[in-house]
C-alpha positions as CSV (number, residue, x, y, z in Angstrom):
1,M,102.5,302.6,86.6
2,P,99.2,300.5,86.5
3,G,98.4,298.5,89.4
4,H,101.1,300.4,91.4
5,D,98.6,302.5,93.5
6,A,96.5,298.9,94.3
7,L,99.7,297.5,95.6
8,R,100.6,300.4,98.0
9,R,97.1,300.8,99.0
10,A,97.2,296.8,99.9
11,L,100.3,297.2,102.2
12,E,98.6,300.2,103.7
13,I,95.8,298.5,105.0
14,G,97.7,295.3,106.2
15,I,97.5,293.2,102.9
16,N,101.0,291.4,102.6
17,F,100.6,288.1,101.3
18,W,100.8,288.7,97.2
19,D,99.6,285.9,95.3
20,T,100.1,285.7,91.2
21,A,101.2,283.2,88.8
22,N,103.6,283.2,85.8
23,V,100.6,283.5,83.4
24,D,98.7,285.8,85.2
25,G,97.7,289.3,83.4
26,N,98.5,288.5,80.1
27,K,101.6,285.9,80.2
28,G,103.7,287.4,83.1
29,R,102.4,291.0,82.9
30,S,101.2,290.8,86.6
31,E,104.9,289.4,87.7
32,E,106.2,292.4,86.0
33,I,103.8,294.9,87.6
34,I,104.9,293.4,91.1
35,G,108.4,293.6,90.0
36,D,108.5,297.2,88.9
37,W,106.6,298.0,92.1
38,F,109.5,296.4,94.1
39,K,112.0,298.3,92.0
40,A,110.8,301.5,92.7
41,R,110.7,301.2,96.2
42,P,113.6,300.0,97.9
43,G,112.9,297.4,101.2
44,G,109.4,296.9,99.6
45,R,110.0,293.3,98.9
46,D,110.7,292.4,102.3
47,R,107.1,293.8,103.4
48,V,105.5,291.2,101.2
49,V,105.0,287.2,101.3
50,L,105.5,286.8,97.8
51,A,103.8,283.7,96.1
52,T,103.6,282.8,92.4
53,K,102.7,279.6,90.4
54,V,104.0,277.1,87.5
55,Y,102.1,275.0,85.1
56,N,100.3,276.9,82.5
57,P,102.1,277.4,79.0
58,M,103.9,281.2,78.6
59,Q,103.5,280.5,74.7
60,H,101.0,278.9,72.6
61,T,103.4,276.8,70.8
62,A,104.0,272.9,70.4
63,V,107.6,272.8,71.5
64,P,108.5,270.5,74.3
65,N,108.5,272.2,77.6
66,D,106.8,275.2,76.7
67,E,103.5,273.3,76.9
68,R,101.6,273.0,80.2
69,G,103.0,270.8,82.8
70,I,106.0,270.4,85.6
71,S,108.8,268.8,84.2
72,A,111.8,269.7,85.8
73,Y,113.3,271.7,83.0
74,K,110.2,273.5,82.6
75,V,110.0,274.3,86.6
76,R,113.8,275.5,86.5
77,R,113.4,277.3,83.6
78,D,109.8,279.3,84.6
79,V,111.3,280.1,88.1
80,T,114.2,281.9,86.6
81,D,112.0,283.6,84.4
82,S,109.2,284.5,87.3
83,L,112.4,285.9,89.4
84,R,113.4,288.2,86.3
85,R,109.9,289.5,85.9
86,L,109.1,290.1,89.5
87,Q,112.7,291.6,90.1
88,T,113.7,289.7,93.4
89,D,116.2,286.7,94.2
90,R,113.4,284.6,96.2
91,I,109.9,283.3,96.0
92,D,108.4,282.9,99.3
93,L,105.7,280.4,98.3
94,Y,106.1,278.9,94.7
95,Q,102.8,276.7,94.0
96,V,102.2,274.0,91.3
97,H,99.3,275.1,89.8
98,H,97.9,271.7,88.5
99,F,98.9,268.1,89.2
100,D,100.8,266.6,86.1
101,R,100.6,262.9,85.9
102,E,103.4,262.9,83.0
103,V,106.1,263.5,85.7
104,S,107.2,261.0,88.1
105,L,107.2,261.9,92.0
106,E,110.8,261.5,91.8
107,E,111.2,264.3,89.5
108,F,108.6,266.5,91.0
109,W,110.1,266.6,94.4
110,G,113.5,266.8,93.0
111,A,112.9,269.9,90.8
112,F,111.2,271.7,94.0
113,E,113.7,270.5,96.6
114,R,116.6,271.9,94.2
115,L,114.7,275.5,94.2
116,V,114.7,275.4,98.2
117,A,118.1,274.1,98.2
118,D,119.3,277.1,96.1
119,G,117.4,279.6,97.7
120,D,115.1,280.4,94.8
121,V,112.2,279.4,96.9
122,L,111.7,279.2,100.3
123,Y,108.3,276.9,100.6
124,M,106.6,274.9,97.9
125,G,103.0,274.8,97.7
126,T,100.0,273.5,95.7
127,S,96.9,275.1,94.1
128,N,94.0,273.4,92.4
129,F,95.1,270.0,93.3
130,P,92.2,267.6,93.5
131,A,92.4,265.8,97.1
132,G,93.0,262.4,95.5
133,D,96.0,263.5,93.7
134,W,97.7,264.8,96.7
135,P,97.7,262.2,99.5
136,S,99.1,263.2,102.7
137,S,101.6,260.1,102.7
138,R,103.8,262.1,99.9
139,C,104.4,264.8,102.6
140,M,105.3,262.2,105.4
141,P,108.9,261.7,106.7
142,G,110.3,258.5,105.4
143,S,108.0,258.2,102.3
144,A,110.0,257.3,99.2
145,A,108.5,260.3,97.1
146,T,110.2,263.0,98.8
147,S,113.5,263.9,100.5
148,A,112.2,267.5,100.7
149,W,110.2,266.6,103.8
150,S,110.9,268.0,107.1
151,P,109.4,269.2,110.3
152,S,110.8,272.6,109.8
153,R,110.0,272.9,105.9
154,P,106.5,271.0,105.6
155,C,104.5,270.8,102.6
156,I,102.0,273.5,102.2
157,T,98.6,272.9,100.2
158,C,96.0,275.1,99.2
């Protein structure tokens, strides 16, 4: 299977943080390859810290919520699709690929808080955020922007 030798070798040499995105490898193919690898190797999933991302469109359509962004609907739908392609019950680090100014902070935090509460995602993080779009106050306890913060489940930014 394409990619499986590289994934096997990565673990052999100690690379256990695997980072992809829902659109990598021609709209989900990278997640499918990793998922096929997990399926072929019982116990392999528990040896990997698995990260993927959400934001970019999976299809080229003008249908609402199929375009780029992080609406609560799109995030819930895309995480379900990523879990299916990855053939796993959880994503260790689910990252927002880009900031979406069309979504309120309440919707943003609510969507990810729900994924963590449901156990689909262990931690949420960011990727490619301009520094000004991610002020540290949004991750602070007591901030009106989030109820997901806790000392044991901090925000992670890349």
